[in-house]
C-alpha positions as CSV (number, residue, x, y, z in Angstrom):
1,M,0.8,6.7,28.1
2,I,-1.4,4.9,25.5
3,E,-4.2,3.3,26.8
4,Y,-5.9,0.3,24.9
5,G,-9.1,-1.0,25.6
6,H,-11.1,-3.0,22.7
7,F,-12.7,-1.8,19.5
8,I,-16.6,-3.1,19.4
9,G,-19.4,-2.4,17.5
10,G,-17.4,0.4,15.6
11,K,-15.9,2.1,18.4
12,H,-13.4,2.1,21.2
13,V,-14.5,0.6,24.4
14,P,-12.6,0.5,27.6
15,G,-11.7,-2.6,29.4
16,K,-13.7,-3.9,32.1
17,S,-12.1,-6.7,33.5
18,G,-9.7,-4.8,35.8
19,R,-6.7,-6.8,34.1
20,T,-4.0,-5.2,32.0
21,A,-0.6,-5.5,30.4
22,E,2.4,-3.4,29.6
23,V,3.2,-2.4,25.8
24,F,6.9,-2.1,25.8
25,Q,8.8,-0.1,23.4
26,P,11.6,-2.7,22.5
27,M,14.2,-0.2,21.2
28,D,14.4,1.5,24.5
29,G,12.8,-0.9,27.2
30,T,10.4,2.0,27.9
31,V,6.6,1.4,28.4
32,R,4.8,2.5,25.8
33,G,1.2,1.7,27.0
34,R,-1.1,-0.4,28.6
35,V,-3.5,-2.9,27.1
36,A,-6.6,-4.3,28.4
37,L,-7.1,-8.0,29.0
38,A,-10.8,-9.3,28.1
39,S,-13.0,-11.4,30.4
40,K,-15.3,-14.3,29.1
41,E,-18.1,-11.7,29.2
42,E,-16.5,-8.8,27.3
43,L,-15.4,-11.5,24.6
44,R,-19.2,-12.5,24.8
45,A,-20.2,-9.0,24.1
46,A,-18.3,-8.5,21.1
47,V,-19.4,-11.8,19.5
48,E,-23.2,-10.8,20.2
49,N,-22.7,-7.8,18.4
50,A,-20.8,-9.3,15.5
51,A,-23.7,-11.7,15.2
52,E,-26.3,-9.0,14.9
53,A,-24.3,-7.3,12.5
54,Q,-23.2,-10.3,10.5
55,I,-26.9,-10.8,9.1
56,K,-26.8,-7.8,7.1
57,W,-23.6,-8.2,5.7
58,G,-24.0,-11.8,4.8
59,A,-26.7,-10.6,2.9
60,T,-25.1,-7.6,1.3
61,N,-23.5,-8.8,-2.4
62,P,-20.1,-9.7,-2.8
63,Q,-19.3,-6.6,-5.0
64,R,-20.4,-4.1,-2.5
65,R,-18.2,-5.9,0.5
66,A,-15.4,-5.8,-1.9
67,R,-15.8,-2.1,-2.4
68,V,-15.4,-1.7,1.2
69,L,-12.1,-3.6,1.5
70,M,-11.1,-1.5,-1.9
71,K,-11.6,1.9,0.3
72,F,-10.0,0.1,3.1
73,L,-6.6,-0.5,1.2
74,E,-7.0,3.4,-0.2
75,L,-6.9,4.3,3.9
76,I,-4.2,1.8,4.8
77,A,-2.0,3.6,1.8
78,R,-2.9,6.9,3.5
79,D,-1.7,6.4,6.8
80,N,1.1,3.6,5.5
81,D,3.8,5.6,7.3
82,A,1.9,6.3,10.6
83,L,1.1,2.7,10.7
84,A,4.4,1.7,10.2
85,D,6.1,3.6,12.9
86,I,3.4,2.2,15.5
87,L,4.3,-1.1,14.3
88,A,8.1,-0.6,14.8
89,R,8.0,1.2,18.1
90,E,5.9,-1.8,19.7
91,H,7.4,-4.6,18.0
92,G,11.0,-3.6,17.1
93,K,11.1,-3.9,13.1
94,T,13.0,-1.4,11.3
95,I,10.9,1.1,9.5
96,P,11.1,-0.5,6.2
97,D,10.7,-4.0,7.5
98,A,7.5,-2.5,9.4
99,K,6.5,-1.4,5.5
100,G,7.1,-5.0,4.3
101,D,4.9,-6.0,7.1
102,I,2.1,-4.3,6.0
103,Q,2.4,-4.5,2.3
104,R,2.2,-8.4,2.4
105,G,-1.1,-8.0,4.2
106,V,-2.3,-5.4,1.8
107,E,-1.7,-7.9,-0.8
108,V,-4.3,-10.3,0.4
109,V,-6.7,-7.7,0.7
110,E,-6.3,-7.1,-3.0
111,F,-6.6,-10.8,-3.4
112,A,-9.9,-10.8,-1.3
113,L,-11.4,-7.9,-3.6
114,G,-12.1,-11.0,-6.3
115,V,-14.7,-12.4,-3.8
116,P,-17.6,-11.8,-6.4
117,H,-15.7,-14.7,-8.5
118,L,-14.1,-16.5,-5.7
119,M,-17.4,-17.2,-4.4
120,K,-19.0,-18.4,-7.3
121,G,-20.6,-21.6,-7.4
122,E,-21.0,-24.4,-10.0
123,Y,-23.9,-25.2,-12.5
124,T,-25.1,-27.9,-14.2
125,D,-28.0,-28.0,-16.8
126,S,-30.2,-31.2,-17.3
127,A,-28.1,-33.4,-15.0
128,G,-31.1,-35.7,-15.0
129,P,-34.6,-35.6,-16.9
130,G,-35.5,-32.2,-15.9
131,I,-33.3,-31.8,-13.1
132,D,-30.3,-29.1,-12.5
133,I,-27.9,-29.0,-10.0
134,Y,-26.1,-26.0,-8.6
135,S,-24.2,-25.3,-5.8
136,M,-23.7,-22.3,-3.6
137,R,-21.1,-20.6,-1.2
138,Q,-22.1,-18.9,1.8
139,P,-20.5,-17.2,4.9
140,L,-20.2,-19.1,8.2
141,G,-21.2,-16.2,10.7
142,V,-19.1,-14.9,13.5
143,V,-15.4,-16.4,13.1
144,A,-12.2,-15.1,15.2
145,G,-8.6,-14.8,14.5
146,I,-5.9,-15.2,16.9
147,T,-2.7,-13.7,15.7
148,P,1.3,-13.5,16.7
149,F,3.2,-10.2,17.9
150,N,5.9,-10.8,15.1
151,F,3.4,-9.7,12.4
152,P,0.9,-7.4,14.1
153,A,-0.2,-5.9,10.7
154,M,0.4,-9.3,7.9
155,I,-1.5,-11.6,9.9
156,P,-4.4,-10.1,11.0
157,L,-5.0,-8.8,7.3
158,W,-4.2,-12.2,6.2
159,K,-7.3,-13.6,8.5
160,L,-9.6,-10.7,8.4
161,A,-9.7,-9.7,4.7
162,P,-11.0,-13.1,3.2
163,A,-13.4,-13.4,6.1
164,I,-15.1,-10.3,6.1
165,A,-14.9,-10.2,2.0
166,C,-16.9,-13.7,2.4
167,G,-19.8,-12.1,4.4
168,N,-18.6,-13.2,8.0
169,A,-18.1,-11.0,11.1
170,F,-14.5,-11.4,12.5
171,I,-13.3,-11.3,15.8
172,L,-9.4,-10.2,16.3
173,K,-7.6,-11.2,19.5
174,P,-4.4,-9.8,18.4
175,S,-1.0,-10.3,20.5
176,E,-1.1,-8.2,23.6
177,R,2.5,-7.3,23.1
178,D,1.8,-5.0,20.3
179,P,-2.0,-4.1,19.5
180,G,-1.6,-0.7,18.4
181,V,-1.7,-1.7,14.6
182,P,-4.7,-4.2,14.7
183,M,-6.6,-1.2,16.8
184,K,-5.7,1.3,14.0
185,L,-6.9,-1.2,11.2
186,A,-10.3,-1.4,12.9
187,E,-10.4,2.3,12.8
188,L,-9.6,2.2,9.4
189,F,-12.5,-0.3,8.4
190,I,-14.7,1.9,9.9
191,E,-13.7,5.0,8.1
192,A,-14.2,2.7,4.6
193,G,-17.5,2.3,5.3
194,G,-17.5,-1.0,7.0
195,P,-20.5,-1.7,9.0
196,P,-20.0,-1.5,12.9
197,G,-19.6,-5.0,14.4
198,I,-18.1,-6.4,11.6
199,L,-14.5,-6.1,12.6
200,N,-14.1,-6.2,16.3
201,V,-10.6,-6.3,18.4
202,V,-10.6,-8.0,21.6
203,N,-7.5,-7.6,23.2
204,G,-6.5,-10.2,25.9
205,D,-4.4,-13.5,27.0
206,K,-5.3,-16.8,27.6
207,E,-8.6,-16.3,29.1
208,A,-9.8,-14.1,25.9
209,V,-8.5,-17.4,23.7
210,D,-10.3,-20.0,26.0
211,A,-13.7,-17.7,26.0
212,I,-13.0,-17.9,21.9
213,L,-12.6,-21.4,21.7
214,D,-15.7,-22.1,24.1
215,D,-18.2,-19.4,22.3
216,P,-21.2,-21.4,21.1
217,D,-21.3,-18.6,18.3
218,I,-18.0,-18.4,16.9
219,Q,-17.9,-20.7,13.8
220,A,-14.2,-20.9,12.9
221,I,-10.8,-19.8,14.4
222,G,-7.4,-19.0,12.7
223,F,-4.3,-18.9,14.6
224,V,-0.6,-18.4,14.1
225,G,2.1,-19.0,17.0
226,S,4.0,-21.4,18.5
227,T,3.3,-25.1,17.7
228,P,2.2,-26.2,21.5
229,I,-0.4,-23.4,21.4
230,A,-1.3,-24.2,18.1
231,H,-2.0,-27.9,19.1
232,Y,-4.1,-26.6,22.3
233,I,-6.1,-24.2,20.3
234,Y,-6.7,-27.0,17.4
235,S,-7.5,-29.5,19.9
236,R,-9.9,-27.8,22.1
237,G,-11.7,-25.8,19.2
238,C,-12.0,-29.0,17.0
239,A,-13.7,-30.6,20.1
240,A,-16.0,-27.9,20.4
241,G,-17.1,-28.6,16.7
242,K,-15.6,-25.6,15.0
243,R,-13.4,-24.9,12.0
244,V,-10.2,-24.7,12.9
245,Q,-6.8,-23.8,11.0
246,C,-3.8,-23.2,13.1
247,F,0.1,-22.4,12.1
248,G,2.8,-23.3,14.4
249,G,6.6,-23.5,14.7
250,A,9.1,-23.7,11.9
251,K,12.9,-24.7,11.9
252,N,13.4,-23.9,8.3
253,H,16.3,-25.3,6.4
254,M,18.2,-24.1,3.2
255,V,20.3,-26.8,1.5
256,V,23.4,-25.3,-0.4
257,M,24.5,-27.6,-3.2
258,P,28.3,-27.4,-4.1
259,D,27.4,-26.0,-7.8
260,A,25.6,-22.9,-5.8
261,D,26.1,-19.4,-6.3
262,M,28.0,-18.8,-3.3
263,D,27.8,-15.0,-3.4
264,Q,23.8,-15.5,-3.9
265,A,23.6,-18.0,-1.1
266,V,25.8,-16.0,1.6
267,D,23.5,-13.1,0.9
268,A,20.4,-15.0,1.0
269,L,21.1,-16.7,4.5
270,I,22.2,-13.3,5.6
271,G,18.7,-11.4,5.0
272,A,16.7,-14.5,5.6
273,G,18.3,-15.6,8.7
274,Y,18.8,-12.4,10.4
275,G,16.0,-9.8,9.0
276,S,13.8,-8.9,11.7
277,A,15.8,-9.9,14.4
278,G,14.9,-13.8,13.5
279,E,11.7,-13.4,14.7
280,R,9.8,-14.7,11.6
281,C,8.4,-18.1,10.9
282,M,9.7,-18.4,7.6
283,A,13.4,-17.1,9.0
284,I,16.6,-19.7,7.6
285,S,17.6,-20.9,10.9
286,V,19.4,-23.9,9.7
287,A,22.3,-24.1,6.9
288,V,23.0,-27.0,5.2
289,P,26.1,-27.2,2.8
290,V,26.5,-30.5,1.0
291,G,30.3,-31.4,1.3
292,E,33.2,-30.3,3.4
293,A,34.9,-28.1,0.8
294,T,31.1,-26.3,0.5
295,A,30.5,-26.0,4.4
296,D,34.2,-24.2,4.8
297,E,33.8,-22.0,1.9
298,L,30.1,-20.9,3.1
299,V,31.3,-20.8,6.8
300,R,34.2,-18.5,5.8
301,R,32.3,-15.9,4.1
302,L,29.5,-15.9,6.8
303,I,31.7,-14.8,9.6
304,P,32.6,-11.4,8.3
305,R,28.9,-10.6,7.2
306,V,27.3,-11.8,10.5
307,E,30.1,-9.6,12.2
308,A,29.4,-6.6,9.9
309,L,25.2,-6.6,10.6
310,K,24.1,-3.4,11.4
311,I,21.8,-3.6,14.5
312,G,20.0,-0.5,15.3
313,P,16.9,1.4,16.8
314,S,13.7,0.8,14.8
315,T,13.8,4.3,13.9
316,D,17.0,3.8,11.9
317,S,15.9,2.9,8.6
318,T,19.7,1.9,7.4
319,A,19.9,-0.9,10.4
320,D,19.6,-4.2,9.1
321,Y,17.5,-5.1,11.9
322,G,16.5,-3.8,15.2
323,P,15.7,-5.4,18.9
324,L,13.6,-8.7,19.9
325,V,10.0,-7.9,21.0
326,T,10.8,-8.3,24.8
327,R,13.3,-8.7,27.4
328,A,12.0,-12.3,28.1
329,A,12.8,-13.1,24.6
330,L,16.0,-11.7,24.7
331,E,16.7,-13.9,27.6
332,K,15.4,-16.8,25.9
333,V,17.5,-16.3,22.8
334,R,20.7,-15.9,24.7
335,G,20.1,-19.0,26.9
336,Y,19.8,-20.9,23.8
337,V,23.0,-19.7,22.5
338,D,24.6,-20.6,25.9
339,L,23.0,-23.9,25.3
340,G,24.4,-24.3,21.9
341,V,27.8,-23.6,23.3
342,Q,27.2,-26.3,25.9
343,E,26.1,-29.0,23.8
344,G,29.6,-28.4,21.9
345,A,28.5,-26.5,18.8
346,K,31.3,-24.2,17.6
347,L,30.3,-20.4,18.3
348,A,31.7,-18.7,15.3
349,V,30.4,-15.5,15.8
350,D,28.9,-14.3,19.3
351,G,26.7,-11.4,19.4
352,R,25.7,-12.0,23.0
353,N,27.5,-9.1,24.7
354,F,26.1,-6.5,22.2
355,K,25.1,-3.2,23.7
356,M,23.4,-0.5,21.6
357,Q,24.8,3.1,22.4
358,G,22.3,5.3,23.7
359,Y,19.9,2.5,24.0
360,E,21.5,0.3,26.6
361,N,18.2,-0.8,28.0
362,G,16.7,-2.0,24.6
363,Y,16.3,-5.5,23.9
364,Y,19.1,-5.9,21.1
365,L,21.2,-9.2,20.5
366,G,23.7,-9.6,17.6
367,G,24.3,-12.0,15.2
368,C,25.5,-15.1,16.0
369,L,26.5,-17.9,14.2
370,F,26.9,-21.7,15.0
371,D,29.0,-24.4,13.5
372,H,29.2,-27.9,13.4
373,V,26.0,-28.1,15.0
374,T,24.4,-31.8,15.1
375,K,21.0,-32.9,14.6
376,D,20.6,-34.1,18.4
377,M,21.3,-31.1,19.6
378,R,18.3,-28.9,21.2
379,I,19.7,-25.5,19.2
380,Y,19.2,-27.6,16.0
381,K,15.7,-29.3,17.4
382,E,13.8,-26.2,18.9
383,E,12.6,-22.9,17.2
384,I,14.9,-20.4,18.7
385,F,13.2,-17.3,17.1
386,G,16.3,-15.1,17.1
387,P,19.1,-13.9,15.1
388,V,20.8,-17.3,15.3
389,L,21.9,-19.2,12.4
390,S,22.9,-23.0,12.9
391,V,25.4,-24.7,10.2
392,V,24.5,-28.0,9.8
393,R,27.4,-30.3,7.5
394,S,26.1,-32.8,5.4
395,P,28.3,-35.2,3.7
396,D,25.9,-35.6,0.4
397,Y,22.5,-34.5,-0.9
398,A,20.8,-37.7,0.5
399,E,21.7,-36.8,4.1
400,A,20.6,-32.9,3.5
401,L,16.9,-34.2,2.2
402,R,17.0,-36.4,5.0
403,L,17.8,-33.6,7.8
404,C,14.8,-31.9,6.1
405,N,12.4,-34.4,6.1
406,D,13.4,-36.2,9.4
407,H,12.6,-32.6,11.4
408,E,9.4,-32.5,13.2
409,Y,8.8,-29.1,11.4
410,G,7.8,-28.5,7.9
411,N,7.0,-24.7,7.6
412,G,9.4,-23.7,4.7
413,V,12.7,-24.9,3.2
414,A,15.1,-23.6,0.5
415,I,17.5,-25.2,-2.0
416,F,20.4,-23.3,-4.0
417,T,21.6,-25.0,-6.9
418,R,22.2,-24.4,-10.3
419,D,21.1,-28.1,-11.1
420,G,17.8,-28.1,-12.5
421,D,17.5,-31.9,-12.0
422,A,18.4,-31.7,-8.4
423,A,16.1,-28.7,-7.8
424,R,13.3,-30.8,-9.0
425,D,14.0,-33.8,-7.4
426,F,14.3,-31.7,-4.0
427,A,11.1,-30.2,-4.8
428,S,9.2,-33.3,-5.0
429,K,10.7,-35.3,-2.4
430,V,11.1,-32.9,0.7
431,K,8.2,-32.9,3.1
432,V,7.6,-29.5,3.9
433,G,5.0,-27.3,3.0
434,M,6.5,-24.1,1.3
435,I,9.8,-24.3,-1.0
436,G,12.2,-22.1,-2.3
437,V,14.8,-23.0,-5.5
438,N,17.1,-20.2,-5.0
439,V,14.8,-18.2,-3.2
440,P,15.2,-18.5,0.6
441,I,12.0,-17.0,2.2
442,P,9.2,-18.7,0.0
443,V,6.3,-17.1,1.2
444,P,3.4,-17.8,-1.8
445,L,1.8,-14.5,-3.2
446,A,-1.6,-13.9,-2.0
447,Y,-3.4,-15.7,-4.8
448,Y,-1.5,-19.1,-3.9
449,T,-1.8,-21.0,-0.2
450,F,0.3,-20.3,2.6
451,G,1.1,-23.3,5.1
452,G,3.2,-25.8,6.5
453,W,3.4,-29.6,7.2
454,K,3.9,-31.7,10.0
455,R,4.1,-30.1,13.7
456,S,3.6,-26.6,11.6
457,G,0.4,-26.8,10.5
458,F,-3.0,-28.2,11.8
459,G,-6.1,-28.1,9.8
460,D,-6.9,-29.2,5.9
461,L,-7.1,-25.7,4.7
462,N,-4.5,-22.9,4.5
463,Q,-3.9,-19.1,4.8
464,H,-4.9,-17.1,2.0
465,G,-4.9,-17.9,-1.8
466,P,-8.4,-20.2,-2.7
467,D,-8.1,-22.2,0.7
468,S,-9.0,-18.8,2.4
469,M,-12.2,-18.7,0.7
470,R,-12.9,-22.2,1.4
471,F,-12.2,-21.8,5.2
472,Y,-14.5,-18.8,5.5
473,T,-17.6,-20.4,3.7
474,R,-19.7,-23.2,3.6
475,T,-21.0,-25.1,0.4
476,K,-24.7,-25.7,-0.1
477,T,-25.8,-27.7,-3.1
478,V,-29.3,-27.8,-4.5
479,T,-30.8,-30.4,-6.7
480,A,-33.9,-28.7,-8.3
481,R,-36.7,-29.9,-10.5
482,W,-39.7,-28.1,-11.7
483,P,-43.0,-29.6,-12.6
484,S,-43.2,-30.4,-16.3
485,G,-45.8,-32.9,-16.7
486,I,-43.5,-36.0,-15.5
487,K,-45.0,-38.5,-13.3
488,D,-42.5,-40.7,-12.0
489,G,-44.3,-42.0,-8.8
490,A,-43.2,-43.1,-5.8
491,S,-39.5,-44.6,-5.7
492,F,-37.9,-46.4,-2.9
493,V,-34.1,-46.9,-4.4
494,I,-31.6,-44.2,-4.0
495,P,-31.8,-41.4,-6.8
496,T,-29.4,-41.8,-10.0
497,M,-29.4,-39.7,-13.0
498,H,-29.3,-42.4,-15.6
């Protein structure tokens, strides 16, 4: 039985609240460990420790901060197999998928190594008579990240790397469902030479979240999770005067045009719809074939592929996907499949009764495929977060575009076509933050920004890329003139540079 406390001031600290939660191993349903749930007082102790450490770290030059992150990367690479094993056992992903989770986080750390350049300000010589103007970017102080269960390596790294590179101290509140990897990352940061107190992990539930939202010394908060919680955190955090970025739910569409390469489109839907058991905010959960002939052909090809999906324990590297994260998640997704049948959608492939031999207590669900889903159905409107793909037939391109634009979520979207004009028109007109053209999961590379529109994103600045450096810093602008014999006398009008 693993006992997870907190990581504060460079060392493991046992929980003091007396409250804990069980950490399960989804592939067999066993209890892997217990995690402490922090009180407001424990969170406050971490903030005080971080605030003290940040003063010196913020004054450290950016190149030295980057060197610590460079060593941090080396240690993540060294321990990659061990990290992936922990991730797979606590989340349920397969080992290869877990390594992909880690790698996409690593890429943002690599981007953050450029902080000496990315934090550079601007300079204008002789902006006015004897006057120079320059700007500088400075850290905020203590900042926090509240991260989800479905990417226990990637999202924490997306948050902590730019924040720490910019000179802030970071409080991470990971999901209590799979805290093992975040705790290990904190250990590696200290081993890399990171100062104690700069990266702290405080495990907890809503009590810890509310403490973060209300703490007067936490200057900024980044969150990824469901839309209702994103809205709650954004509203309460902004009301407390904090800088907040929150990323919520999704219902990502993939439009399949009549001229699309159908083999490519089917491969894309199978991987993007069912990978990681559909527990991705960028998963494709809605296929929108344009025209009845396209729809019939797409469904005809999808059915045997969904039926042939290989589901296995997290340790099976040949499995297409593993179990869902908890029994509650499994029952929720099953409930949505039941609902879709009640709503009148055609269940072309039913995976509800799948059982994994030898792992009967694991949280497995076979692939499910709905056809003839309509936009008034809840299975279309709501995020299911499981291995369920819905086919919504569209009579033409205009209606397909309208479906994407009218949905309350606007995280990711894709179009599969050979027509460059159609792809260009779609990219220009679709009201979604991230677009793929013949790419099913359009997660931008680390040096571009990641973020959705509408009810998928709250806040003005997105994750990673240049936006992350702006989010974790403040701009200070200096207008300077040194004595040079100029005697202007008192002026009572607003300064100008003419």
